[in-house]
C-alpha positions in Angstrom: 2.7 -39.6 -65.5 5.1 -36.7 -64.7 2.5 -34.2 -65.6 -0.1 -35.8 -63.4 2.3 -35.9 -60.4 3.3 -32.3 -61.0 -0.3 -31.1 -61.2 -1.2 -33.0 -58.0 1.7 -31.4 -56.2 0.9 -27.9 -57.5 -2.8 -28.3 -56.4 -1.8 -29.3 -52.9 0.7 -26.4 -52.5 -1.9 -23.9 -53.7 -4.6 -25.3 -51.5 -2.3 -25.1 -48.4 -1.5 -21.5 -49.2 -5.2 -20.7 -49.5 -6.0 -22.4 -46.2 -3.1 -20.6 -44.3 -4.2 -17.2 -45.7 -7.8 -17.9 -44.6 -6.6 -18.9 -41.1 -4.6 -15.6 -40.8 -7.7 -13.6 -41.8 -9.9 -15.4 -39.2 -7.2 -14.9 -36.5 -6.9 -11.2 -37.3 -10.6 -10.7 -37.2 -10.9 -12.5 -33.9 -8.2 -10.2 -32.4 -10.0 -7.1 -33.5 -13.3 -8.4 -32.2 -11.8 -9.2 -28.8 -10.1 -5.8 -28.6 -13.3 -3.8 -29.1 -15.6 -3.1 -26.2 -18.9 -1.2 -26.2 -19.3 1.0 -23.1 -22.1 3.2 -21.9 -20.6 6.1 -19.9 -23.1 8.7 -18.6 -25.5 7.8 -21.4 -22.9 8.0 -24.2 -22.2 4.8 -26.2 -18.4 4.4 -26.5 -16.5 1.9 -28.5 -13.2 1.2 -26.9 -10.5 -0.5 -28.8 -7.0 -1.1 -27.5 -4.5 0.9 -29.5 -2.1 -1.1 -31.7 1.4 0.3 -31.5 2.8 3.5 -30.2 0.5 6.5 -29.6 1.6 10.0 -30.4 1.9 11.4 -26.9 1.0 15.0 -28.0 -2.6 13.7 -28.4 -2.8 13.6 -24.5 -2.2 17.4 -24.2 -5.0 19.4 -22.6 -7.6 18.9 -19.8 -9.5 15.7 -19.5 -12.6 15.2 -17.3 -13.2 11.8 -15.7 -16.5 10.3 -16.6 -16.0 6.7 -15.3 -14.0 4.3 -13.2 -14.5 0.6 -13.9 -13.0 -2.2 -11.7 -10.5 -4.6 -13.2 -8.1 -4.8 -16.1 -9.0 -4.1 -19.7 -9.4 -7.9 -20.4 -11.8 -8.2 -17.4 -13.6 -5.1 -18.5 -13.9 -6.4 -22.0 -15.5 -9.6 -20.7 -18.1 -7.8 -18.6 -21.5 -7.2 -20.2 -22.5 -4.0 -18.3 -19.6 -2.9 -16.1 -20.5 -0.9 -13.0 -19.3 2.7 -13.0 -17.6 3.4 -9.7 -17.0 7.1 -10.3 -18.6 9.4 -7.8 -17.8 13.1 -7.6 -20.3 15.1 -5.6 -18.9 18.6 -6.4 -17.3 19.7 -9.6 -15.3 17.6 -11.9 -12.2 15.4 -11.5 -9.7 16.6 -14.0 -6.4 15.3 -15.4 -4.3 17.9 -17.3 -1.3 16.9 -19.5 1.5 19.0 -20.9 3.6 16.3 -22.6 6.2 18.7 -24.0 7.0 19.7 -20.4 6.5 16.2 -19.1 4.0 17.4 -16.5 0.6 16.2 -15.3 -1.9 17.8 -12.9 -4.6 15.9 -11.1 -7.5 18.0 -9.7 -9.7 16.1 -7.3 -13.5 16.6 -7.5 -14.0 20.4 -7.9 -10.6 21.3 -6.4 -8.9 24.4 -7.8 -5.5 23.2 -6.5 -4.1 20.5 -8.6 -1.5 17.9 -7.6 1.5 18.3 -9.9 3.5 15.3 -11.2 6.6 14.9 -13.4 5.7 12.3 -15.9 7.5 10.2 -18.5 5.8 8.6 -21.6 7.2 5.4 -23.0 6.2 2.5 -25.3 7.7 -0.5 -23.5 7.0 -3.9 -22.1 4.6 -3.9 -19.2 5.8 -6.4 -16.5 2.2 -7.3 -15.6 0.9 -8.1 -19.1 4.2 -9.1 -20.7 3.3 -7.0 -23.8 4.5 -3.7 -25.2 2.1 -0.9 -24.1 1.9 2.9 -24.1 2.8 3.8 -20.5 3.0 7.0 -18.4 5.1 6.8 -15.2 4.7 9.4 -12.5 5.6 9.9 -8.8 3.7 7.1 -7.1 3.2 4.8 -10.0 2.2 4.4 -13.6 -0.8 3.9 -15.9 -1.3 2.5 -19.4 -2.9 4.4 -22.2 -5.5 2.0 -23.7 -6.5 4.5 -26.5 -6.9 8.2 -27.2 -9.1 9.8 -29.8 -9.9 13.5 -30.4 -12.2 13.8 -27.4 -12.0 10.5 -25.6 -9.2 8.9 -23.5 -9.1 5.5 -21.8 -6.5 4.7 -19.2 -5.7 1.5 -17.2 -4.1 1.8 -13.8 -4.7 1.9 -10.0 -7.3 4.7 -9.9 -10.1 3.3 -7.8 -10.0 2.3 -4.2 -11.7 -0.5 -2.3 -11.4 -0.4 1.5 -8.5 2.0 1.3 -6.5 -0.2 -1.1 -5.9 1.0 -4.7 -7.3 -1.5 -7.2 -6.6 -2.0 -10.9 -9.2 -0.1 -12.9 -10.2 1.5 -16.2 -10.6 5.3 -16.3 -12.6 6.9 -19.1 -12.1 10.6 -19.7 -13.6 13.2 -22.1 -11.7 16.3 -23.3 -12.8 19.6 -21.8 -12.4 23.1 -23.3 
């Protein structure tokens, strides 16, 4: 009788462990699927995934050319099937240049040779809007969040686009230039 009760208890404990492990796997898979977004920017298929944890800020160094602005937050952007690219630059390129070791950033408007210089500070901290820890860069008039950075692609979330003179929350996609 004792062996029967012990074996029943052992089976129930093992099955609950298997169920909880399977639930964790499903939950993790769902998080990864929600965090990945397919984007077409100027004919290039991008897969954008929100970075997990702190990004090495040295990966931002260099010049980055803007290829797209998309209205809304990353979550809204993720839910949109074909987001509309709001970026228009009639002459030249819009460039962001970062020198993280000197904590400086230059913003060159469409084809301008004179960049606007900003002192910046990189941090991995809690964003008051989203209530989660994010990779953030603060500068003179505001801040932006680094969604992800790879060798030649950078995705930022901040107040980049304008609508009737008001800055609106938007996603900015950039490509590294030489």
